[in-house]
N, C-alpha and C positions, 0 to 999 in steps of 0.2 A: 965503328958500328954503332948505330943508334939503338937505344933501349927498345923503341917501338918495333924496329926490325927484328930484334931478338925475340920479342913477344910473339911476333908473327911466326918466326922459325919454330919456337917451342910449341905453338899451337899445331902447326903442321906435323911436327915430329911426334907429338902425342896422339894426334888423330890418325896420322898416316893416310890422310885424305884431304886434298886441297878444298874440296867442296864443304866438308864438315868443318874444317878449320875456319873457312870463311864465315860460315854461319855462326860459329862460336865467337868470332871476332866482330860480328855484326858489320861485315863488309862484303863486297862482291868478290868473286874469285879472280878476275883478271888482274886487279892491282896487287892482290896477295901473291899471285904467281910472279908478277914482275918484281916485287920486292924480294922474294926468295932468290930469283935469278940474279938480281943485282948483288945480293949478299954472296952468292957463289962466285960471281965475277970478282968481287973485292977480295975474297979469301983465296981464290984459285981453284982448289979441288971441289968436286961435286959433293953436295951434302945429302942428296937423295938419289936413289935409283928409281927411275920412272919406267914403268912397263905396262903392258896390257893387264898384268896381274895385279897392279896396284903400285903403291909407293912404299919404299923401304929406306931406312937410314943407311948411309955408307959408314964405314969405320970413322971417317973424319966427322961425319954428322953426329955420330954417337958421342964423340969427345966434345963437340960444340954444345950438344944438348946438356951435358953435365955442367959445363962452364956457364952456359947461358942461364940455367936455372939458378946457379949460385950468384951470378951477377944481378939478376932480377930480384932475387931474394934480398941481397944486400941493398939494392937501390930502394926497395920497399921499406926496409928498416931505416934507412937514412931519412926517407920522407916522414916516417912516423916519429923518429927522434927529433927532427927539426920542428915538426908540428907540436910535439909535446913540450919542447923547450919554449916555444912561442905561446904556449897555453891554449892552443887551438885544437888539439887532438881530442876527439870524443867519439864514442860509439854508443848507439842506442840498441839495446838487446831486448827483444820481446820474449817473455817467458809465460808458458801456459799454466795457469793455476798457481796455488801456493806451493812451490817446489821445495821439497826437503831431500831431493835426490843426492846421495853422496857424490855421484859423478858431477853434478852441478856445483857442489861445494869445492871439489878438487879443481874444477875448471876455473872458478872465481879466483882461487888462490894462485893457481899457475898463471893465469892471465895477468893478474896484478904484478906478479914477480917479473914477467916478461915486459910488461908495459906500465911501470909504476906512474908514469906521467900522463897516462890516458884517463880521461874522465869517462867512466862507464855509467850510462843511464839505463835503468831497468824499467820496462813497461810490462806490468803483469796484467794478463787478460783472463776473462772467464772462458768457459768451455764452448762458447758460441763462435769463437774465431780461432781456429787452429793455427793460422798464420801469425797470430799475435800482432796484427796491424801491419804486416809486411805488404800485403796487396794494397793497402790503403796508403802506403808510404810513410807510416808512422814510426817504423823501426828500421835499423840497418840490417839486422839479422835476427832470426827467431830460433830459440831453443824450445822445441815443441815435440809433438807426436804426429805421425801420419795416420791415415792418408788424408790428403786434401788436394784441391786444385793447384797443380804445379805450373800452370801456364806462366811463362816469363820468369820462373824461379829455377835456381839450382838447389837440389836437395841432397844432403849427404847423411847417410844412416850412421848412427853412433852405436846403437844397441837395439836388440829386440827382446821384449819381455812377454812371457806367457800371460794369458788373461783367463779370468774365471767369472762365474756368475756371482753377483752380490745378492745375497738373500737374507731374510730375517733368520735369526738363529733357530727359531722354532718352526721354520718352514719344513715340510716333509722332505723336500729335496736336499736340505742342508746336511742330511745324514749320509748322502752319497759321497763316494770317493772322487767321482768325476761325473760330468754331464756332457750331453750333446745339445746342440741348439734345438733339435727336435723335441727335447724334453721340456723346453720352455715355450713351445709354439703357442700354447693357449693362454699364456700369461700376459699381464700388462707390464710394459716397460716404461722407464722414464725416457722422455724425448727432449730434443733441443728445439728452440723456437724456429718458426718459419723463417726462411732465408739463411739458415745455417748451411755451411758447405755440404752439399749432398753426399759427397764421398765420405766425409767425416761422420755425418749422421748415419749413413748406411752401415759403416763399420761398427759403430757402437750400438746399432740396433740388430746386429747379427745378420745383416744383408737382407732383411725382410721388412715390409711395412708393419709398423706396430701402433698400438694405442696405449695411452697412458698420460701421466702428468708431465707438463713442460717444465724443464729446469734449466738453469744457466751456470751454476757453480757446483763445486765439489760437495759442499755441505748440503745443498739442495738435493743433489743426487742421493746422498746417504739418507736424508730425511724422508725422501719419497719412498725409499724401500722400507725404512723403519716404521713410518706411520701408515703407509698404504699397502704394504706387502707387494709392491711392484718389484721387478727384477731389472737388473742392468749388468753391465760388465765392468770389471775393474782388474787391476793387476793381481796376479796370484800371490806375489810376494808382498803386496800391500797389507799391512795389519789393519783389519777393520775395527771400528769402534764397538763398544759393548752393544749387544743385541743383534749384531750382524755377523755374517760369516761369508767366506769366499770358497766356492767349489770350482776346481779347474774345468775349463771347457776344452775338450780334446779335439774338437773339429773347428776351432777358431784360429786364424792366423795370429801370430804374436803382434803386440803393439810396438811400433817402431819409434824409438827416440831419434830425432833428426835435428840437424841444423839446416836452415834454409835462408837464402838471400836472393836478391834480384840478380839474374844472370848477367846483366850489363854492368853491375857495380864492380869496379876494380879497386876499391878501397883496400889497401894492404892490411888494415886492421881487421877486416873481415877474413882475409886469407889466414892471418895469424890466429884468429879466433877458432877457425875450423881445425887448424893443426893442433892447437892446445886442447880443444874439445875432444878430438879423436884420441889423443893420449890419455886424457882424464877419464873418459868413459871406457877405454880399454882396460883400465884398472879397477872398474866397478864390479867385476865378477858377475855381471848379469843380474844382480840383486838390486832392487830399487824400493824406496819408500815414497817415491814421488806420487802424489795423488793424480790419478787419471779419473775419468768419469766413474764415480763410485757412490 
């Protein structure tokens, strides 16, 4: 059995649909179907039940799925270790803003322990590019926040954080226990520059067209509120600097912490990064001190 054929099998087994699996593998369906049929011929028993109702795994197929995943995972680890031994293994990670998220700190430590020979390069970006250079091909994977244009990307959510309005401490609304977006309808908000991802801009503007000063980074966001009395959104659990306060917004969707990568990229270091990140953020308890727009 070739590793490539096993990857085909795993894709079909996970999607339970030859068409979706073909799209995921960036190939047409006929050669995928032929490869699976050839695998079944080599092994003997059928791996899938095909019917008008769809595709399901046979008991033999379920066993092969477990074994194939283990084999592919081992093969990926071999590639990483050989590349690390040769001094050629590296990963470029894009990070949004100056992160002090405890989940990110756990991720860094855990990833180093798993891949001590891998050189990790960090590319930190301002708030105008939520993909951290991913769409531009500048990074292999991004540790960031949604939403943004996901065309051509695979996005995996790690955590969701509640958001609130960032206000001057002496703002009349700062005394409220909670707010709705309608309470801020007549206020000036900080904005991102023209050309910023519209999904990202819309989220941090509360889904409405706004007017206000243009900012690019975390500190500029804070200063826009402090000096001009504008408002914006930030994480509820983020401790604001002196002179500012955060009031929860009860009608805003949480801010999603995500990892994103190009869907066609099969680099095993990326797969491992996602696994380690999932475990690291699962232990973060939903509390973050990572600066979002604030």
